[in-house]
C-alpha positions in Angstrom: -49.1 34.4 5.8 -46.4 36.2 7.9 -47.6 39.8 8.6 -45.3 42.4 10.2 -45.1 46.2 10.3 -42.2 48.3 9.2 -41.5 52.0 9.1 -40.1 53.7 6.1 -39.7 57.5 7.1 -40.2 60.1 4.5 -37.3 62.1 5.9 -34.2 61.1 7.7 -34.4 60.2 11.4 -32.4 63.2 12.6 -34.7 65.6 10.7 -37.7 63.7 12.0 -36.6 64.1 15.5 -36.0 67.9 15.0 -39.6 68.2 13.8 -41.5 65.9 16.1 -39.7 66.3 19.4 -40.5 70.0 20.0 -44.1 69.4 18.9 -44.4 66.4 21.2 -43.1 68.5 24.1 -45.7 71.2 23.5 -48.5 68.7 23.2 -47.5 67.0 26.4 -47.3 70.3 28.3 -50.8 71.2 27.1 -52.1 67.8 28.3 -50.3 68.3 31.6 -51.8 71.7 32.2 -55.2 70.6 30.7 -55.3 73.4 28.2 -58.3 73.7 25.9 -57.8 71.8 22.7 -54.7 69.9 24.0 -56.2 66.5 23.1 -56.9 67.6 19.5 -53.4 69.0 19.3 -51.9 65.6 20.5 -54.0 63.6 18.0 -53.0 65.9 15.2 -49.3 65.4 16.3 -49.8 61.7 16.2 -51.3 61.9 12.7 -48.4 64.0 11.5 -45.9 61.7 13.1 -47.5 58.6 11.5 -47.5 60.3 8.2 -43.8 61.1 8.4 -42.9 57.7 9.8 -44.8 56.1 6.9 -45.8 52.7 8.5 -46.0 49.8 6.1 -47.6 46.4 6.6 -45.4 43.5 5.1 -46.7 40.1 4.2 -43.7 37.6 3.7 -44.2 34.5 1.6 -41.7 31.9 2.9 -40.8 28.3 1.9 -39.7 26.0 4.8 -36.3 24.3 4.3 -35.6 20.6 4.8 -33.4 19.1 7.5 -30.5 17.3 6.1 -30.1 13.6 7.2 -27.0 11.7 6.4 -27.4 7.9 5.8 -23.8 6.5 6.1 -23.3 3.0 4.8 -20.3 1.0 5.7 -18.9 -0.9 2.7 -15.6 -2.0 4.1 -14.3 -5.5 3.6 -15.4 -6.6 7.1 -18.9 -6.0 5.9 -18.5 -8.8 3.4 -18.4 -11.3 6.3 -21.4 -13.6 6.7 -24.8 -12.0 6.1 -23.7 -8.4 6.8 -23.9 -7.3 3.2 -27.4 -8.6 2.9 -28.4 -7.0 6.2 -26.9 -3.7 5.1 -28.7 -3.7 1.8 -32.0 -4.5 3.4 -31.6 -1.8 6.1 -30.6 0.8 3.5 -33.6 0.1 1.3 -36.0 0.1 4.3 -34.6 3.4 5.7 -34.8 5.1 2.3 -38.4 4.0 2.0 -39.3 5.3 5.5 -37.5 8.5 5.2 -39.1 9.1 1.8 -42.4 9.6 3.5 -41.2 12.7 5.3 -41.0 15.8 3.0 -39.1 17.7 5.7 -36.0 15.5 5.3 -33.3 15.8 2.7 -31.6 12.4 2.7 -28.0 12.0 1.6 -26.6 8.5 1.2 -22.9 8.2 1.7 -21.0 4.9 1.2 -17.6 4.6 2.9 -14.9 2.0 3.1 -14.4 1.3 -0.7 -11.8 3.9 -1.6 -9.5 3.2 -4.4 -6.5 4.1 -2.2 -5.2 1.1 -0.3 -4.3 3.1 2.8 -7.9 4.3 3.1 -9.2 0.7 3.0 -7.2 -0.4 6.0 -9.5 1.4 8.4 -13.2 2.1 8.5 -13.6 5.9 8.7 -17.3 6.7 8.8 -17.0 10.0 10.6 -14.7 11.4 7.9 -17.4 10.5 5.4 -20.1 12.0 7.6 -18.2 15.2 7.9 -18.0 15.4 4.1 -21.8 14.9 3.8 -22.4 17.9 6.2 -19.7 20.2 4.9 -22.1 22.5 3.0 -24.9 22.3 5.5 -25.5 25.0 8.2 -25.6 23.6 11.7 -29.3 24.6 12.1 -30.3 22.4 9.2 -28.6 19.2 10.3 -31.3 16.8 11.2 -29.1 13.8 12.3 -27.2 10.9 10.9 -27.8 7.1 10.7 -24.9 4.7 10.3 -25.3 1.2 9.0 -22.1 -0.6 10.1 -20.7 -3.6 11.9 -19.5 -1.2 14.6 -15.8 -1.6 13.8 -15.2 2.1 13.1 -11.7 3.4 13.5 -12.3 7.2 13.6 -15.0 7.3 16.2 -14.6 10.3 18.6 -14.5 9.8 22.3 -17.4 12.2 22.8 -20.0 14.0 20.7 -19.2 14.6 17.0 -19.0 18.1 15.5 -22.7 18.6 15.0 -25.7 19.2 17.2 -28.1 16.5 16.0 -28.8 12.9 17.0 -26.5 10.1 15.8 -28.0 6.7 15.4 -26.1 3.5 14.6 -27.6 0.3 13.3 -25.2 -2.6 13.8 -25.1 -5.5 11.4 -24.0 -9.0 12.4 -25.1 -11.0 15.4 -24.3 -10.8 19.1 -23.3 -14.5 19.3 -20.4 -14.2 16.8 -17.0 -15.9 17.6 -13.7 -15.5 16.0 -10.0 -16.4 16.4 -7.2 -14.4 15.0 -3.4 -14.3 15.0 -1.1 -11.4 14.8 2.6 -10.5 15.1 3.6 -8.7 18.3 7.1 -7.9 17.2 8.6 -8.5 13.7 12.0 -6.9 12.7 12.0 -5.3 9.3 15.5 -6.7 8.4 17.4 -9.9 9.0 20.7 -11.5 8.0 20.4 -14.2 5.3 20.9 -17.7 6.8 20.8 -16.4 10.4 18.0 -17.0 12.9 15.6 -14.1 13.4 13.7 -13.7 16.7 10.0 -12.7 16.5 6.9 -12.9 18.7 3.2 -13.4 18.0 -0.1 -13.9 19.8 -3.3 -15.9 19.1 -6.4 -14.1 20.2 -9.8 -15.8 20.6 -13.3 -14.8 21.8 -12.9 -18.0 24.0 -9.7 -17.4 26.0 -10.1 -20.8 27.7 -9.7 -22.6 24.4 -7.0 -25.4 24.0 -3.6 -24.6 22.5 -3.6 -24.3 18.8 -1.1 -25.4 16.1 0.5 -22.5 14.2 1.9 -23.2 10.7 5.0 -21.1 10.0 5.8 -20.5 6.3 8.6 -18.5 4.7 8.1 -17.4 1.1 5.2 -19.9 0.8 7.1 -22.9 2.1 6.1 -24.4 5.5 9.1 -24.5 7.8 7.7 -25.4 11.2 4.6 -26.0 13.3 4.4 -24.2 16.6 2.1 -24.8 19.5 0.6 -21.5 20.9 -1.4 -20.8 24.0 -4.5 -18.6 23.4 -3.8 -15.0 24.6 -0.1 -15.4 25.4 2.8 -13.8 23.6 4.7 -16.7 22.0 8.4 -16.6 20.8 9.2 -17.5 17.2 12.6 -18.0 15.5 12.9 -18.2 11.7 15.8 -18.3 9.3 15.8 -15.8 6.4 16.6 -17.8 3.2 17.5 -15.1 0.8 18.3 -11.5 0.1 15.5 -9.1 -0.7 11.9 -9.3 0.4 10.9 -12.4 2.4 7.4 -13.1 3.6 7.0 -14.8 6.9 3.5 -16.2 7.3 1.7 -17.6 10.4 -1.5 -19.5 9.9 -4.1 -21.3 12.1 -7.0 -23.6 11.2 -10.5 -22.3 11.1 -12.7 -23.3 14.0 -16.3 -24.6 13.4 -18.8 -21.7 13.3 -15.9 -19.2 13.2 -16.9 -15.9 11.8 -14.1 -15.8 9.1 -10.7 -17.1 8.5 -9.4 -13.9 6.8 -7.6 -13.0 10.0 -6.4 -16.6 10.7 -3.2 -15.6 8.9 -0.6 -12.9 9.7 2.4 -11.9 7.7 5.6 -10.0 8.3 7.7 -8.6 5.5 11.4 -9.0 6.2 14.2 -7.7 4.0 17.0 -10.2 3.9 20.5 -8.7 4.0 23.5 -10.8 3.0 26.6 -10.8 5.1 29.6 -10.0 2.9 30.2 -12.6 0.2 33.6 -14.3 0.3 35.3 -14.6 -3.0 38.6 -16.4 -3.7 40.4 -15.1 -6.8 43.4 -17.2 -8.0 45.4 -15.7 -10.9 47.7 -18.1 -12.6 50.2 -15.5 -13.6 50.4 -11.7 -13.9 48.7 -10.5 -17.1 47.1 -7.4 -18.5 43.6 -8.2 -17.3 44.4 -9.4 -13.8 43.6 -6.2 -12.0 40.3 -5.9 -13.8 38.8 -8.7 -11.8 40.6 -7.5 -8.6 39.4 -3.9 -8.9 35.9 -4.9 -9.7 35.6 -7.2 -6.7 37.4 -4.9 -4.3 35.0 -2.0 -5.3 31.9 -4.1 -4.3 31.2 -3.4 -0.7 29.3 -6.7 -0.3 32.3 -8.8 -1.3 35.3 -9.9 0.9 38.0 -10.7 -1.6 41.0 -13.1 -1.0 43.4 -12.8 -4.0 46.4 -14.8 -4.8 48.7 -14.5 -7.9 51.1 -17.3 -8.7 54.3 -15.5 -9.2 56.7 -18.3 -8.6 55.5 -21.8 -9.6 57.3 -24.9 -8.1 59.2 -25.6 -11.3 60.8 -22.1 -11.2 63.9 -22.8 -9.0 66.9 -20.4 -9.2 68.6 -21.3 -6.0 67.3 -18.4 -3.9 67.1 -19.5 -0.2 63.6 -19.7 1.1 64.3 -17.3 4.0 65.3 -14.6 1.5 62.1 -14.8 -0.6 59.6 -12.0 -0.1 56.7 -14.0 -1.6 53.8 -15.3 0.5 53.5 -19.1 0.3 50.2 -20.2 -1.3 48.2 -21.7 1.6 46.6 -24.5 -0.5 45.5 -26.8 2.2 44.0 -24.0 4.3 42.1 -22.6 1.2 41.0 -25.7 -0.6 40.5 -28.2 2.2 39.9 -26.5 5.5 38.0 -23.4 4.5 36.8 -24.1 1.0 33.2 -24.2 2.2 33.5 -20.6 3.6 33.8 -19.2 0.0 30.8 -18.3 -2.0 32.8 -18.1 -5.3 36.1 -19.4 -6.5 37.6 -17.7 -9.6 40.5 -19.2 -11.6 41.8 -16.3 -13.7 44.1 -17.7 -16.4 45.1 -20.5 -14.0 46.9 -23.6 -15.2 47.9 -26.8 -13.5 51.6 -26.5 -12.5 51.7 -28.6 -9.4 50.8 -25.6 -7.2 47.7 -27.5 -6.2 48.0 -31.2 -5.5 45.9 -33.2 -8.0 43.6 -34.3 -5.2 42.5 -30.8 -4.5 40.8 -30.5 -7.8 38.5 -33.3 -6.6 37.7 -31.1 -3.6 36.9 -28.2 -5.8 34.6 -30.3 -8.0 32.9 -31.6 -4.9 32.5 -28.0 -3.6 30.7 -27.1 -6.8 28.4 -30.2 -6.7 27.4 -29.3 -3.1 26.3 -25.8 -4.0 29.5 -23.8 -4.6 30.3 -21.5 -7.4 33.2 -21.6 -9.8 34.2 -19.2 -12.6 36.9 -19.9 -15.2 38.3 -16.8 -16.8 40.2 -18.7 -19.5 43.2 -17.6 -21.6 45.6 -19.5 -23.9 46.7 -21.7 -21.0 43.2 -23.4 -21.1 44.0 -24.8 -24.5 47.5 -26.0 -23.5 49.0 -29.1 -22.1 48.7 -27.7 -18.5 45.0 -26.9 -18.8 42.9 -27.5 -15.7 40.6 -29.4 -18.1 43.1 -32.2 -17.9 42.6 -32.5 -14.1 39.8 -34.1 -12.0 38.2 -30.6 -12.2 37.0 -31.6 -15.7 33.8 -33.0 -14.2 32.7 -29.6 -13.1 33.6 -27.7 -16.3 30.9 -26.9 -18.9 33.2 -27.3 -22.0 36.5 -29.1 -22.9 39.1 -27.2 -24.9 39.9 -28.1 -28.5 43.5 -26.8 -28.2 42.6 -24.1 -30.7 43.3 -20.4 -30.0 41.5 -18.1 -32.5 43.5 -14.8 -32.8 40.9 -12.7 -34.7 39.2 -9.4 -34.0 35.5 -9.7 -33.2 32.7 -7.9 -31.4 31.4 -9.9 -28.5 27.7 -10.5 -29.2 24.7 -11.9 -27.3 23.2 -15.1 -28.5 19.5 -15.6 -28.8 19.6 -17.1 -25.3 21.8 -14.3 -24.1 19.2 -11.7 -25.1 16.8 -13.3 -22.7 19.2 -14.4 -19.9 19.3 -11.9 -17.0 23.1 -12.0 -16.9 23.4 -10.5 -20.4 20.0 -9.1 -21.1 20.0 -5.4 -21.8 23.8 -5.0 -21.6 24.6 -1.4 -22.3 25.5 -1.2 -26.0 24.1 -4.6 -27.0 21.0 -3.2 -28.8 22.9 -2.0 -31.9 24.7 -3.9 -34.7 27.6 -3.9 -34.4 27.3 -3.6 -30.6 28.3 -0.3 -29.2 31.5 -1.5 -27.5 35.0 -2.3 -28.5 36.4 -5.4 -30.1 38.3 -8.3 -28.6 41.0 -10.2 -30.3 41.2 -13.7 -28.8 38.8 -16.6 -28.4 39.6 -20.0 -26.9 38.1 -22.9 -28.8 36.0 -25.5 -27.0 33.9 -28.4 -28.0 30.5 -29.9 -26.8 29.6 -26.9 -24.6 27.0 -27.6 -21.9 24.7 -25.3 -20.2 23.8 -22.0 -21.8 25.9 -20.1 -24.3 24.9 -16.5 -23.7 27.7 -14.7 -25.6 29.5 -15.6 -28.8 32.9 -14.6 -30.1 34.8 -14.9 -33.3 33.1 -17.1 -35.9 30.1 -17.5 -33.6 32.2 -19.6 -31.2 31.0 -19.8 -27.6 32.4 -16.9 -25.5 30.4 -17.0 -22.2 29.0 -20.2 -20.8 26.8 -20.6 -17.7 26.0 -24.0 -16.4 24.6 -25.8 -13.3 26.5 -28.7 -11.8 24.6 -30.5 -9.1 23.6 -27.8 -6.6 26.3 -25.4 -7.7 27.0 -23.3 -10.7 29.9 -22.8 -13.1 30.7 -20.0 -15.5 33.3 -19.9 -18.2 34.6 -16.8 -20.0 36.6 -18.0 -23.1 38.7 -14.9 -23.6 41.2 -13.0 -21.5 40.6 -9.7 -23.2 37.8 -8.2 -21.2 40.4 -5.7 -19.9 40.1 -3.9 -23.2 36.7 -2.7 -22.1 38.1 -1.6 -18.8 41.0 0.4 -20.4 38.6 2.2 -22.7 40.0 0.7 -25.9 37.8 1.9 -28.9 35.4 3.4 -26.3 35.5 0.4 -23.9 32.4 -1.5 -22.9 30.2 -2.6 -20.0 32.8 -4.7 -18.2 31.6 -3.8 -14.7 28.0 -4.6 -15.5 28.9 -7.9 -17.2 31.5 -9.1 -14.6 29.3 -8.2 -11.7 26.3 -10.0 -13.1 28.3 -13.1 -13.8 29.7 -13.2 -10.3 26.3 -12.6 -8.6 24.5 -15.1 -10.8 27.1 -17.7 -9.8 26.4 -16.8 -6.1 22.6 -17.3 -6.7 21.4 -13.8 -6.6 17.6 -14.1 -6.9 17.2 -11.2 -9.3 19.4 -13.0 -11.8 17.5 -16.3 -11.9 16.5 -17.3 -15.4 13.1 -18.6 -14.2 11.7 -16.2 -11.6 8.2 -15.1 -10.6 7.7 -12.1 -8.5 4.7 -9.9 -7.6 4.2 -6.8 -5.6 1.3 -4.6 -4.6 1.2 -1.0 -5.8 -1.7 0.7 -4.1 -4.6 -1.6 -5.0 -2.9 -2.9 -8.1 -1.2 -6.3 -8.1 1.8 -6.3 -10.4 3.3 -9.6 -11.7 6.8 -10.0 -13.2 7.8 -13.3 -14.9 11.4 -13.8 -15.9 11.9 -16.8 -18.2 13.9 -18.2 -21.0 10.8 -19.5 -22.8 8.8 -17.6 -25.5 5.5 -17.7 -23.7 5.0 -18.5 -20.0 1.2 -18.5 -20.2 -1.2 -16.8 -17.9 -0.6 -16.3 -14.2 -3.1 -17.9 -11.8 -4.0 -15.8 -8.7 -5.7 -16.8 -5.5 -7.1 -13.8 -3.6 -7.2 -13.4 0.2 -10.8 -14.7 0.2 -10.0 -17.8 -1.9 -11.3 -16.5 -5.3 -9.3 -17.5 -8.3 -8.5 -15.5 -11.5 -6.1 -15.6 -14.4 -4.0 -12.7 -15.6 -2.4 -12.6 -19.0 1.3 -11.8 -19.1 2.5 -9.5 -21.8 6.0 -9.5 -23.2 7.9 -6.4 -22.0 11.4 -7.2 -23.2 13.2 -10.4 -24.2 12.9 -12.8 -21.3 10.5 -10.6 -19.2 6.7 -10.8 -19.1 4.5 -8.4 -17.1 0.9 -8.5 -15.9 -1.2 -6.5 -13.6 -4.7 -6.6 -12.1 -6.7 -4.1 -10.1 -7.8 -5.6 -6.9 -10.5 -4.9 -4.3 -9.3 -7.0 -1.4 -6.5 -6.2 1.0 -4.4 -9.2 2.0 -2.1 -11.9 0.9 -2.3 -13.1 -2.8 -0.9 -16.3 -4.1 0.4 -16.2 -7.7 1.4 -19.3 -9.7 2.8 -19.7 -13.2 4.0 -23.1 -14.3 6.1 -24.6 -11.4 6.8 -21.3 -9.9 4.8 -19.6 -7.1 5.0 -16.2 -5.4 3.3 -14.3 -2.6 2.4 -10.7 -2.6 0.6 -8.5 -0.1 -1.7 -5.8 -1.4 -2.3 -2.9 1.0 -0.8 -2.4 4.4 0.3 -5.5 6.3 -2.0 -6.7 9.1 -4.5 -3.8 8.5 -6.8 -2.8 11.4 -9.8 -3.6 9.2 -9.1 -7.3 9.8 -7.5 -7.2 13.3 -11.0 -7.5 14.9 -14.0 -8.4 12.9 -16.5 -9.1 15.6 -19.4 -6.7 15.3 -19.8 -4.5 18.3 -21.9 -1.6 19.7 -19.2 -0.4 22.0 -17.2 1.9 19.7 -20.2 4.0 18.7 -22.0 4.1 22.0 -20.2 7.2 23.4 -20.7 9.5 20.4 -24.3 8.4 19.9 -25.4 8.9 23.5 -23.6 12.3 23.6 -26.0 13.5 20.8 -29.1 11.9 22.3 -29.0 9.1 19.7 -28.9 5.4 20.0 -27.0 2.2 19.0 -28.9 -1.0 18.3 -28.5 -4.2 16.4 -30.4 -4.9 13.2 -30.7 -8.6 13.9 -32.9 -9.8 16.8 -30.9 -10.8 19.9 -32.4 -14.3 19.8 -31.5 -14.9 16.1 -28.9 -17.6 15.7 -28.3 -16.9 12.0 -29.8 -15.6 8.9 -30.3 -12.0 7.8 -33.8 -11.1 9.3 -33.6 -7.6 10.6 -35.8 -5.2 12.6 -35.8 -1.6 11.6 -36.8 1.2 14.1 -39.5 3.7 13.2 -38.6 7.2 12.1 -40.0 10.1 14.1 -39.5 13.8 13.3 -38.7 15.6 16.6 -38.1 19.2 17.7 -34.6 20.3 18.7 -35.5 20.1 22.4 -37.3 16.7 22.3 -36.2 13.2 22.9 -34.4 11.6 19.9 -34.7 7.9 20.6 -37.0 5.3 22.1 -37.2 1.5 22.4 -38.5 1.0 18.9 -38.0 4.4 17.2 -35.3 6.9 16.4 -35.8 10.6 16.1 -34.5 13.1 13.5 -34.7 16.8 14.1 -36.7 19.3 12.0 -35.5 22.8 11.3 -37.2 26.1 11.5 -35.1 27.6 8.7 -37.0 28.9 5.7 -36.2 30.8 2.5 -38.0 34.1 1.6 -39.9 33.8 -1.7 -41.9 37.1 -1.9 -43.0 40.2 0.1 -46.3 42.2 -0.2 -46.3 45.9 1.0 -49.4 47.8 2.3 -48.6 51.5 3.3 -51.0 52.7 6.1 -50.7 56.4 5.4 -50.1 56.2 1.8 -52.3 57.9 -0.9 -55.6 59.7 -0.3 -56.3 57.7 2.9 -53.3 59.1 4.7 -53.9 62.6 3.4 -57.5 62.4 4.5 -56.7 61.3 8.0 -54.0 64.0 8.3 -56.4 66.8 7.1 -59.1 65.5 9.4 -56.8 65.6 12.4 -55.5 69.1 11.5 -58.9 70.4 10.7 -60.3 69.2 14.1 -57.5 70.9 15.9 -58.1 74.2 14.0 -61.8 74.0 14.6 -61.3 73.5 18.3 -58.8 76.3 18.6 -61.1 78.7 16.7 -63.9 78.4 19.3 
């Protein structure tokens, strides 16, 4: 019961003052001069004042409120190491049981570190979760907070947190842990393809006096070197970027005996490879309508350095003009095809025929150039079927088809073959989805026999139109019509000549995105997306190895001809290994080298300052003498007042609140009813009686 007195005047306070103040002055004057009946007059005045003030006794019925206690549980990936998860679960169950005995505590359990967003998993942010738990709680009702964590908290304040209550931290893990990790100190985001790239790294260990370690260096999953690193020192590293686009440089060290985890024994850097300008040699055998189509296309590509020669005056054309009067540039055959042939990424023969411009031996050099990794494109016209065809030279060993001597002069729509619908060079060409295709006709096809490689486009009477073939380490393409310029000129609406020609050229120069068989993967948030490019009808499932060594299979669904996609939602941040058939790929989910794994040794240091600033404590769950296992020791829970100590050697304190909620109020008027009237009449009657004598 909570009794109190309250005044509820019958008239307003100003009127009450006007009535009572003069009467009080008269009564006091009478008392001062000791007049007869002054005491009775004063008592009567008091009775009148009490009646007008209307005093009321109040009895409040209140219900005490509970103190809010936050139990913050660290569920980050570093808590999966060793016995930490088991220690955490046991501590959580034990604390919930002990806190359940106290009716004055409202316990809120908050689990942090398992957000669906990848960027929120890279750091353990327990204080952000704690702030959310106390967002709707008045400061006077906050009883305190208990954190169950390994101590690797990345948002811990330097001083006291934003609440006035004890903070306690119970640390998982053991104080004898040891670990070794590797990280990049500097890693450029971009590098030139085929050029060395300078990087630095460091190996860090709890034992800085350890012997040097071997560091395996891998690029895109292939080991390229083994370096020897001194513990704690910044070490130089030089790698060569093999291809354009994203490249993954990985450093790995072996796991030590009794090491805490090998999750951080690998470090990766993502480097975007940039090609230097590709060098293309275009040799046109004679001026013709489509000559400038190839030239304009290649000149418009900023990544291509073009060298173009047109044979305007073959050796057999002699009209007696003196050499010093000719304005033509001599064809530097030896410089191009002997001395500098290896400098070119692609050689294009555009309607070229053998007319003794090139010595016969040079065709051997070109064939050898292709065998050793070069690229050759034959844009054939009627000359390919004639007596001076380059197919009648030593270059024939590099060609994918021999001419029959037939030239088919017939209108046709270039169409994709079944292989062409799946091949990345021709797949999805603009206009190819309709029948007939939504592009203009051509009118000439060069006949060939026994084509090798892949026929991806067909011409008149289903004859081969576009051939793509591999010769040794190099590649050869053959376009068996010289009328692609009709698309460029907009005849009958034109066609996708830029798209087609550019794809052919870049496939020949081994652009990774145009490979027939290709496996790529990428992390989108916490989803691993897999893309399989293939010429087969069913590549089968993709096999995945997670950062912690778990394996799983992902079914690949057909997205379009030649492309299969798959995805899987992941819960681990790190490097994933994906395999399908003979192909492998690497993909990183989440931010690279996240702080969550940079230091996985459990520690009390990060939470000591904020805990001590609130009067709380930091202690380990496992006994200091324990060499393993998950046996834990929980402190006792003690309710304390706001001014009392909040921690002891084997106990932790949580504050109770004095806040309460009003349930009901009982009113008892003192001068209400007949009792008040009687007392007032008695006082007035006594005064009248005394004055009458």
